[in-house]
One Martini backbone bead per residue (centre of mass of N, CA, C, O) as a GRO file, in nm:
protein
  249
    1MET     BB    1   0.058   0.063  -0.021
    2ARG     BB    2   0.297   0.256  -0.002
    3PHE     BB    3   0.391   0.217  -0.291
    4LEU     BB    4   0.129   0.323  -0.421
    5LEU     BB    5   0.128   0.606  -0.291
    6ARG     BB    6   0.401   0.694  -0.402
    7GLY     BB    7   0.324   0.665  -0.698
    8LEU     BB    8   0.092   0.870  -0.693
    9ALA     BB    9   0.256   1.110  -0.592
   10LEU     BB   10   0.458   1.116  -0.827
   11ALA     BB   11   0.249   1.154  -1.051
   12CYS     BB   12   0.141   1.424  -0.947
   13VAL     BB   13   0.407   1.579  -0.962
   14LEU     BB   14   0.453   1.540  -1.267
   15VAL     BB   15   0.192   1.673  -1.363
   16LEU     BB   16   0.242   1.946  -1.229
   17ALA     BB   17   0.512   2.006  -1.369
   18LEU     BB   18   0.395   2.006  -1.655
   19GLN     BB   19   0.198   2.244  -1.613
   20LEU     BB   20   0.418   2.451  -1.533
   21TYR     BB   21   0.562   2.439  -1.800
   22PHE     BB   22   0.328   2.546  -1.973
   23VAL     BB   23   0.288   2.810  -1.825
   24ALA     BB   24   0.570   2.926  -1.879
   25ARG     BB   25   0.568   2.911  -2.188
   26ILE     BB   26   0.310   3.082  -2.235
   27ALA     BB   27   0.385   3.337  -2.077
   28ALA     BB   28   0.631   3.402  -2.260
   29MET     BB   29   0.452   3.455  -2.524
   30ALA     BB   30   0.362   3.744  -2.446
   31LEU     BB   31   0.678   3.849  -2.525
   32VAL     BB   32   0.774   3.593  -2.696
   33ASP     BB   33   0.852   3.462  -2.988
   34PRO     BB   34   0.814   3.172  -3.126
   35SER     BB   35   1.046   2.991  -3.318
   36SER     BB   36   0.879   2.717  -3.276
   37THR     BB   37   0.733   2.399  -3.327
   38ALA     BB   38   0.668   2.074  -3.292
   39PHE     BB   39   0.572   2.036  -3.580
   40GLN     BB   40   0.810   2.172  -3.724
   41ARG     BB   41   1.033   1.986  -3.608
   42SER     BB   42   0.925   1.726  -3.736
   43VAL     BB   43   0.947   1.824  -4.029
   44ALA     BB   44   1.247   1.902  -4.026
   45ALA     BB   45   1.351   1.616  -3.977
   46ARG     BB   46   1.237   1.496  -4.237
   47LEU     BB   47   1.375   1.691  -4.437
   48ALA     BB   48   1.664   1.632  -4.349
   49LEU     BB   49   1.663   1.328  -4.426
   50ALA     BB   50   1.585   1.422  -4.736
   51GLY     BB   51   1.749   1.691  -4.809
   52GLU     BB   52   1.503   1.952  -4.771
   53LEU     BB   53   1.547   2.201  -4.567
   54GLY     BB   54   1.566   2.447  -4.778
   55ARG     BB   55   1.235   2.481  -4.795
   56TRP     BB   56   1.227   2.667  -4.568
   57ARG     BB   57   0.957   2.908  -4.470
   58GLN     BB   58   0.990   3.212  -4.258
   59ASP     BB   59   0.807   3.515  -4.140
   60TRP     BB   60   0.764   3.753  -3.916
   61VAL     BB   61   0.445   3.914  -3.821
   62ASP     BB   62   0.289   4.147  -3.684
   63TYR     BB   63  -0.028   4.207  -3.608
   64ALA     BB   64  -0.051   4.500  -3.733
   65ASP     BB   65   0.078   4.377  -4.023
   66LEU     BB   66  -0.146   4.204  -4.066
   67PRO     BB   67  -0.388   4.132  -4.269
   68THR     BB   68  -0.718   4.179  -4.235
   69ALA     BB   69  -0.818   3.978  -4.448
   70LEU     BB   70  -0.680   3.727  -4.321
   71LYS     BB   71  -0.808   3.731  -4.048
   72ARG     BB   72  -1.099   3.707  -4.150
   73ALA     BB   73  -1.068   3.450  -4.322
   74VAL     BB   74  -0.972   3.251  -4.101
   75ILE     BB   75  -1.211   3.284  -3.915
   76ALA     BB   76  -1.435   3.212  -4.121
   77SER     BB   77  -1.309   2.921  -4.185
   78GLU     BB   78  -1.213   2.805  -3.879
   79ASP     BB   79  -1.349   3.035  -3.645
   80ALA     BB   80  -1.623   3.222  -3.598
   81SER     BB   81  -1.598   3.224  -3.253
   82PHE     BB   82  -1.322   3.329  -3.151
   83VAL     BB   83  -1.392   3.599  -2.979
   84SER     BB   84  -1.608   3.432  -2.770
   85HIS     BB   85  -1.458   3.202  -2.689
   86HIS     BB   86  -1.260   2.968  -2.454
   87GLY     BB   87  -1.127   2.743  -2.689
   88VAL     BB   88  -1.404   2.571  -2.685
   89GLU     BB   89  -1.638   2.383  -2.903
   90TRP     BB   90  -1.855   2.154  -2.808
   91GLU     BB   91  -2.061   2.144  -3.040
   92ALA     BB   92  -1.855   2.101  -3.268
   93ILE     BB   93  -1.744   1.834  -3.161
   94ARG     BB   94  -2.008   1.677  -3.165
   95GLY     BB   95  -2.059   1.716  -3.469
   96ALA     BB   96  -1.797   1.575  -3.562
   97TRP     BB   97  -1.856   1.298  -3.444
   98GLN     BB   98  -2.114   1.248  -3.607
   99ARG     BB   99  -1.984   1.273  -3.889
  100ASN     BB  100  -1.777   1.049  -3.848
  101ALA     BB  101  -1.977   0.820  -3.797
  102ARG     BB  102  -2.115   0.839  -4.074
  103ALA     BB  103  -1.860   0.795  -4.244
  104GLU     BB  104  -1.789   0.516  -4.127
  105ALA     BB  105  -2.054   0.377  -4.209
  106GLN     BB  106  -2.024   0.424  -4.514
  107TRP     BB  107  -1.755   0.278  -4.543
  108SER     BB  108  -1.854   0.001  -4.444
  109ARG     BB  109  -2.064  -0.041  -4.667
  110ARG     BB  110  -1.867  -0.023  -4.908
  111LEU     BB  111  -1.692  -0.259  -4.817
  112GLU     BB  112  -1.912  -0.478  -4.821
  113GLN     BB  113  -1.992  -0.441  -5.119
  114ALA     BB  114  -1.716  -0.501  -5.240
  115GLU     BB  115  -1.683  -0.786  -5.120
  116ALA     BB  116  -1.948  -0.908  -5.244
  117ARG     BB  117  -1.828  -0.840  -5.551
  118GLY     BB  118  -1.507  -0.883  -5.553
  119ARG     BB  119  -1.365  -0.625  -5.485
  120ALA     BB  120  -1.138  -0.402  -5.461
  121VAL     BB  121  -1.048  -0.169  -5.178
  122ASP     BB  122  -0.801   0.023  -5.217
  123GLY     BB  123  -0.959   0.258  -5.394
  124LEU     BB  124  -1.114   0.336  -5.156
  125PRO     BB  125  -1.225   0.564  -4.955
  126GLY     BB  126  -1.213   0.678  -4.659
  127ALA     BB  127  -1.305   0.812  -4.387
  128LYS     BB  128  -1.395   1.129  -4.310
  129VAL     BB  129  -1.230   1.354  -4.107
  130VAL     BB  130  -1.386   1.576  -3.876
  131GLY     BB  131  -1.331   1.872  -3.727
  132GLY     BB  132  -1.366   2.095  -3.404
  133SER     BB  133  -1.142   2.300  -3.403
  134THR     BB  134  -0.992   2.561  -3.287
  135ILE     BB  135  -0.749   2.783  -3.307
  136THR     BB  136  -0.639   2.723  -3.023
  137GLN     BB  137  -0.617   2.416  -3.057
  138GLN     BB  138  -0.426   2.420  -3.297
  139LEU     BB  139  -0.201   2.570  -3.151
  140ALA     BB  140  -0.152   2.369  -2.925
  141LYS     BB  141  -0.072   2.134  -3.109
  142ASN     BB  142   0.165   2.273  -3.263
  143LEU     BB  143   0.344   2.368  -3.022
  144PHE     BB  144   0.350   2.065  -2.839
  145PHE     BB  145   0.243   1.861  -3.069
  146ALA     BB  146   0.348   1.544  -3.248
  147GLY     BB  147   0.142   1.285  -3.386
  148GLU     BB  148   0.023   1.196  -3.135
  149ARG     BB  149  -0.268   0.972  -3.047
  150SER     BB  150  -0.446   1.029  -2.744
  151LEU     BB  151  -0.613   1.076  -2.460
  152PRO     BB  152  -0.392   1.215  -2.291
  153ARG     BB  153  -0.316   1.419  -2.514
  154LYS     BB  154  -0.597   1.548  -2.544
  155ALA     BB  155  -0.613   1.645  -2.253
  156GLN     BB  156  -0.360   1.825  -2.265
  157GLU     BB  157  -0.457   2.002  -2.497
  158LEU     BB  158  -0.692   2.124  -2.341
  159VAL     BB  159  -0.525   2.259  -2.121
  160VAL     BB  160  -0.356   2.437  -2.313
  161THR     BB  161  -0.591   2.589  -2.431
  162LEU     BB  162  -0.680   2.724  -2.163
  163LEU     BB  163  -0.407   2.863  -2.112
  164LEU     BB  164  -0.401   3.041  -2.360
  165GLU     BB  165  -0.663   3.197  -2.286
  166ALA     BB  166  -0.558   3.296  -1.998
  167LEU     BB  167  -0.254   3.424  -2.094
  168LEU     BB  168  -0.373   3.523  -2.368
  169SER     BB  169  -0.462   3.700  -2.618
  170LYS     BB  170  -0.636   3.696  -2.904
  171GLN     BB  171  -0.426   3.842  -3.069
  172ARG     BB  172  -0.185   3.658  -2.994
  173ILE     BB  173  -0.301   3.394  -3.093
  174LEU     BB  174  -0.337   3.484  -3.390
  175GLU     BB  175  -0.047   3.569  -3.442
  176ILE     BB  176   0.087   3.294  -3.396
  177TYR     BB  177  -0.078   3.130  -3.590
  178LEU     BB  178  -0.012   3.300  -3.859
  179ASN     BB  179   0.313   3.240  -3.815
  180GLN     BB  180   0.296   2.894  -3.779
  181VAL     BB  181   0.129   2.790  -3.988
  182GLU     BB  182   0.064   2.566  -4.231
  183TRP     BB  183   0.106   2.618  -4.618
  184GLY     BB  184   0.305   2.380  -4.663
  185GLU     BB  185   0.594   2.254  -4.757
  186GLY     BB  186   0.784   2.451  -4.551
  187ILE     BB  187   0.531   2.654  -4.495
  188TYR     BB  188   0.527   2.943  -4.269
  189GLY     BB  189   0.304   3.160  -4.267
  190ALA     BB  190   0.187   3.440  -4.424
  191GLU     BB  191   0.438   3.544  -4.573
  192ALA     BB  192   0.529   3.280  -4.709
  193ALA     BB  193   0.259   3.227  -4.854
  194ALA     BB  194   0.242   3.485  -5.024
  195GLN     BB  195   0.513   3.441  -5.173
  196HIS     BB  196   0.456   3.156  -5.290
  197TYR     BB  197   0.157   3.205  -5.430
  198PHE     BB  198   0.183   3.551  -5.508
  199HIS     BB  199   0.448   3.720  -5.502
  200LYS     BB  200   0.391   3.870  -5.215
  201PRO     BB  201   0.311   4.042  -4.964
  202ALA     BB  202   0.080   4.012  -4.721
  203ALA     BB  203  -0.013   4.319  -4.724
  204ARG     BB  204  -0.110   4.271  -5.054
  205LEU     BB  205  -0.353   4.115  -5.014
  206SER     BB  206  -0.637   4.013  -5.117
  207ALA     BB  207  -0.937   3.893  -5.034
  208TYR     BB  208  -0.924   3.640  -5.217
  209GLU     BB  209  -0.638   3.548  -5.142
  210ALA     BB  210  -0.697   3.513  -4.843
  211ALA     BB  211  -0.919   3.300  -4.882
  212ARG     BB  212  -0.745   3.084  -5.016
  213LEU     BB  213  -0.556   3.043  -4.777
  214ALA     BB  214  -0.772   2.965  -4.568
  215VAL     BB  215  -0.881   2.708  -4.721
  216MET     BB  216  -0.605   2.543  -4.699
  217LEU     BB  217  -0.555   2.469  -4.390
  218PRO     BB  218  -0.660   2.172  -4.353
  219ARG     BB  219  -0.490   2.108  -4.659
  220PRO     BB  220  -0.209   2.232  -4.769
  221ARG     BB  221  -0.060   2.005  -4.932
  222TYR     BB  222  -0.289   1.937  -5.121
  223PHE     BB  223  -0.333   2.233  -5.243
  224GLU     BB  224  -0.045   2.268  -5.345
  225ARG     BB  225  -0.093   2.042  -5.575
  226LEU     BB  226  -0.402   2.197  -5.623
  227PRO     BB  227  -0.444   2.513  -5.728
  228GLN     BB  228  -0.703   2.441  -5.941
  229SER     BB  229  -0.921   2.382  -5.752
  230PRO     BB  230  -1.257   2.418  -5.750
  231TYR     BB  231  -1.303   2.421  -5.447
  232LEU     BB  232  -1.110   2.648  -5.375
  233SER     BB  233  -1.254   2.870  -5.539
  234GLN     BB  234  -1.541   2.842  -5.424
  235ARG     BB  235  -1.475   2.869  -5.119
  236ALA     BB  236  -1.336   3.146  -5.139
  237GLY     BB  237  -1.593   3.297  -5.221
  238VAL     BB  238  -1.748   3.243  -4.960
  239ILE     BB  239  -1.544   3.368  -4.761
  240ALA     BB  240  -1.532   3.652  -4.886
  241ALA     BB  241  -1.841   3.710  -4.823
  242ARG     BB  242  -1.796   3.680  -4.492
  243MET     BB  243  -1.573   3.884  -4.390
  244GLY     BB  244  -1.742   4.146  -4.314
  245ALA     BB  245  -1.875   3.988  -4.043
  246VAL     BB  246  -1.609   3.978  -3.898
  247ALA     BB  247  -1.467   3.962  -3.586
  248LEU     BB  248  -1.207   4.126  -3.424
  249PRO     BB  249  -0.958   4.137  -3.168
   0.00000   0.00000   0.00000
């Protein structure tokens, strides 16, 4: 029993120490721009092994200098309630789970039908996973977590999300997000994305160009390979039309 109690006490101390580590790191971000994220470092390691690290592009732009059109476009596309929520949209998460369950059921039916007809199933698409993450949740995941998916990690991600909201302003959260988010293989932040896709500074992006960049965010590497995607153009038009109603922090 003593051994068990000591083990529990040690576990509690370690968990508390980990939370204090996150508090310190996030509090520092109120004053110091993070140089990289866990996600970026994992990609950098992969690119380095492939001898392609030279493809890395990133330039920090302060919040005041980030284009208003891009701020509005990203919020409209990724997190319409960004200015009002406290980090997590529980209803959006519930809706995402329901959509994922329906997608998985459809995939299972297609798989059964293919097997019944003796068809190969390798070419069939899998169930589409739909997320319900807010901008703050995405930032928490990118900053501190890379690759691993488990319940303990998701729980820690939720704690970090709440810490980001408690210790940083909405402007600072959006500023870090727009400077660190991936916009293609080795392309991070608004400035690098504007230069790569439109050959101009981010400050000179038009509303439609900002909308196209925003629409890329859920699958940036996919859309980087398909810049003429009809979906990308159509969805960008929808986001551009919504931007005027977006509230900024």
